[in-house]
C-alpha positions as CSV (number, residue, x, y, z in Angstrom):
1,M,14.1,-32.8,72.8
2,N,14.0,-32.0,69.1
3,L,13.0,-28.4,67.9
4,I,11.3,-27.6,64.6
5,R,13.4,-24.8,62.8
6,G,12.4,-22.6,60.3
7,P,13.6,-21.9,57.0
8,S,17.2,-20.8,56.8
9,L,17.5,-17.0,56.5
10,R,21.0,-17.3,54.9
11,R,19.4,-19.6,52.6
12,D,16.7,-17.2,52.2
13,A,19.1,-13.9,51.6
14,P,19.9,-14.0,48.0
15,Y,16.7,-14.9,47.1
16,S,15.6,-12.0,48.5
17,R,18.1,-10.0,46.6
18,H,16.9,-11.1,43.3
19,V,13.8,-9.8,44.1
20,L,14.5,-6.6,45.1
21,T,16.9,-5.8,42.5
22,F,14.3,-6.4,39.7
23,L,11.8,-4.4,41.4
24,I,14.4,-1.2,41.0
25,V,15.2,-2.2,37.3
26,V,11.4,-2.2,36.4
27,A,10.9,0.9,38.6
28,L,13.7,2.7,37.0
29,L,12.6,1.5,33.2
30,V,8.8,3.1,34.2
31,A,10.5,6.5,35.5
32,L,12.4,6.5,32.4
33,S,9.7,5.8,29.8
34,G,7.7,8.6,31.2
35,T,10.3,11.0,31.3
36,T,10.8,10.1,27.6
37,A,7.0,10.6,26.7
38,V,6.8,13.8,28.9
39,G,9.4,15.2,26.5
40,V,8.3,14.6,23.3
41,A,5.2,15.6,24.2
42,F,6.8,19.2,25.3
43,Y,9.1,18.9,22.4
44,N,6.0,18.9,19.6
45,Y,4.1,21.5,21.8
46,E,6.9,24.1,21.3
47,R,7.5,23.0,17.7
48,R,3.6,24.4,17.2
49,K,3.3,26.9,19.5
50,R,6.6,28.4,17.0
51,L,4.7,28.5,14.3
52,G,2.7,31.9,15.6
53,S,-0.7,30.3,15.2
54,G,-3.3,30.3,18.3
55,R,-5.5,27.3,16.5
56,A,-2.1,25.2,17.0
57,A,-1.2,26.3,20.3
58,K,-3.8,25.7,21.9
59,A,-3.8,22.0,22.4
60,L,-2.6,20.2,26.0
61,P,1.0,18.5,25.6
62,G,-0.8,15.5,26.1
63,D,-2.9,15.9,23.0
64,V,0.3,14.9,20.7
65,L,0.5,11.3,22.2
66,R,-2.7,10.6,20.2
67,E,-2.3,8.7,17.2
68,R,-4.1,9.8,14.1
69,S,-3.6,8.9,10.4
70,L,-3.3,11.0,7.6
71,R,-6.8,10.5,6.5
72,E,-8.1,11.9,9.6
73,L,-6.4,15.8,9.1
74,R,-8.4,18.7,11.3
75,V,-8.1,22.4,11.3
76,G,-5.0,23.3,13.5
77,D,-3.1,19.9,12.8
78,V,0.5,20.6,11.4
79,L,2.0,18.9,8.7
80,T,5.9,18.6,8.1
81,I,6.8,17.9,4.7
82,D,10.2,18.2,3.2
83,G,11.7,19.7,6.6
84,K,9.3,22.4,6.4
85,D,5.8,22.9,8.9
86,Y,2.2,23.8,7.5
87,L,-0.2,24.3,9.5
88,V,-4.3,23.0,8.3
89,E,-6.2,25.6,8.3
90,G,-8.9,23.9,6.3
91,V,-10.0,20.3,5.7
92,I,-12.9,18.7,3.2
93,D,-14.0,15.3,4.2
94,Y,-15.3,13.5,1.0
95,D,-18.1,11.0,0.9
96,E,-18.7,9.3,-1.5
97,D,-21.6,5.9,-1.0
98,G,-19.0,4.9,2.2
99,H,-15.9,5.8,0.6
100,R,-14.0,8.4,2.4
101,W,-10.8,10.8,2.1
102,V,-10.1,13.9,3.0
103,G,-8.3,17.0,2.0
104,A,-6.7,19.3,3.7
105,R,-5.4,23.4,2.6
106,V,-1.9,23.8,4.4
107,V,-0.1,27.2,4.7
108,D,3.3,27.6,5.4
109,G,3.6,31.6,5.3
110,T,2.9,32.4,1.7
111,T,2.7,29.0,0.3
112,V,-0.2,27.4,0.1
113,R,-1.0,23.6,-0.8
114,W,-3.3,20.9,-1.1
115,C,-3.0,17.5,0.9
116,V,-5.9,15.1,-0.5
117,V,-5.2,11.8,1.1
118,G,-7.4,8.3,0.2
119,L,-8.8,9.4,-3.0
120,E,-8.4,5.9,-4.1
121,R,-10.9,3.1,-3.1
122,V,-8.5,0.4,-3.5
123,G,-4.9,-0.5,-3.7
124,T,-2.1,1.5,-2.1
125,A,-3.5,5.1,-0.8
126,H,-1.4,7.2,-2.1
127,V,-0.8,11.0,-0.7
128,R,-1.2,13.8,-3.2
129,L,0.2,16.7,-2.8
130,L,-1.1,19.3,-5.0
131,D,-1.5,23.3,-6.0
132,H,-4.2,25.3,-7.4
133,D,-3.4,25.4,-11.1
134,P,-6.0,28.2,-12.5
135,G,-3.8,28.3,-16.1
136,I,-5.7,25.1,-17.1
137,D,-9.0,26.5,-18.1
138,I,-11.9,23.9,-17.9
139,A,-14.7,24.4,-20.9
140,G,-17.6,22.5,-21.1
141,Y,-17.7,19.0,-19.5
142,P,-14.0,17.9,-18.4
143,P,-12.4,16.1,-21.4
144,E,-10.6,12.6,-21.6
145,S,-7.3,13.8,-21.2
146,L,-5.4,17.2,-20.2
147,V,-2.3,18.4,-21.6
148,V,-0.4,20.2,-19.5
149,G,3.2,21.5,-21.0
150,D,4.5,18.6,-22.1
151,V,2.6,16.0,-20.0
152,R,-0.6,14.3,-20.6
153,F,-2.9,13.4,-18.4
154,A,-5.0,10.5,-18.7
155,L,-8.6,10.5,-17.5
156,D,-8.5,7.7,-14.4
157,K,-11.6,7.6,-11.9
158,R,-14.2,10.5,-12.0
159,G,-17.6,10.3,-9.6
160,N,-20.0,12.4,-7.5
161,A,-19.1,13.2,-3.3
162,T,-21.0,14.6,-0.3
163,A,-18.4,17.5,0.9
164,K,-18.3,18.7,4.6
165,L,-16.1,22.0,4.6
166,H,-14.5,23.2,7.8
167,G,-12.1,26.2,8.6
168,D,-10.2,28.6,5.7
169,L,-11.0,26.6,2.3
170,G,-9.3,29.9,0.6
171,N,-11.3,31.1,-2.5
172,L,-13.2,27.3,-3.3
173,R,-16.7,29.3,-3.5
174,G,-15.4,32.0,-5.4
175,S,-16.7,35.1,-4.6
176,K,-19.4,33.2,-2.5
177,T,-20.2,34.3,1.2
178,A,-18.9,32.5,3.5
179,A,-20.9,29.4,4.6
180,P,-20.9,28.6,8.4
181,E,-18.8,25.6,10.0
182,G,-19.2,21.5,8.8
183,H,-21.6,23.3,5.8
184,V,-22.2,20.4,3.4
185,E,-22.2,20.4,-0.4
186,R,-22.2,18.5,-3.2
187,C,-18.8,18.2,-5.4
188,R,-18.5,16.1,-8.8
189,W,-14.5,15.3,-9.3
190,W,-12.6,14.1,-11.9
191,L,-8.8,12.1,-11.2
192,Y,-6.1,12.5,-14.3
193,S,-2.9,10.4,-13.8
194,A,0.6,10.7,-15.9
195,P,3.7,8.2,-16.2
196,G,5.6,8.4,-13.3
197,D,4.1,10.4,-10.1
198,D,2.5,13.2,-12.0
199,T,-1.3,13.8,-11.3
200,V,-4.4,16.2,-11.6
201,V,-7.2,16.2,-9.7
202,L,-10.0,18.3,-10.9
203,E,-13.1,19.4,-9.5
204,Q,-16.8,21.2,-10.3
205,W,-18.2,23.2,-7.0
206,G,-21.7,24.4,-8.4
207,A,-20.6,26.0,-12.1
208,D,-16.9,26.2,-11.2
209,Y,-14.1,24.6,-11.9
210,R,-10.7,23.9,-10.0
211,V,-7.9,22.3,-11.1
212,L,-5.0,20.6,-8.3
213,R,-2.2,20.0,-9.7
214,G,1.0,18.0,-8.3
215,K,2.9,14.4,-7.1
216,K,2.1,11.1,-5.2
217,V,4.2,10.6,-3.0
218,S,4.4,8.2,0.0
219,G,2.5,9.1,3.5
220,D,5.8,8.3,5.4
221,T,7.5,10.7,4.1
222,I,4.8,13.5,6.4
223,D,5.1,13.7,9.8
224,L,1.8,14.6,11.7
225,I,1.6,16.7,14.6
226,P,-2.0,16.4,16.0
227,G,-3.2,19.9,16.8
228,S,-6.4,19.1,18.4
């Protein structure tokens, strides 16, 4: 009498062991990656809390995992520049015929700076770290060149933009009454360049001019911790 036998369990055993080992490895990798993501989120959340700003601390830990570029800065974000943490307290969203860039007022204690990203229409998108320079007086229409100390700045570009204002922008409007959140104004601007990385951004708001002077830097040197 002939018996029909099924597959040998002994021959199948090594195959089963390989599958089981593979599944265990996959499970460990998933667990480790999850732990790493949570750890990064918790670290960034605690870092924002230490800045002492209620706005920066409101974001949930999971929010920091969303990727946003410097072109999309928002009030409550934190920028790490040269080892210092700056809180973004105010943001200006510029729009000139579809070309958009951003200017952010960033604060670390008593230090106030401006971070302007994406002003150029073409070429490398420089990040400009600027300080308000009230010592440069503009009388009448802005000139073709500016001389500050021993540095000569030549006019590079100029234009007109619609500017949407968010948050605390300091004395941008001078003594005017604070406008509501998201208020829109028109802004005329002039971009001056000098040999090397020196740069000046001149803006006209109503009848008032403001001069921002500083350096062009690589965006890779600035870390963004999203606040929302």
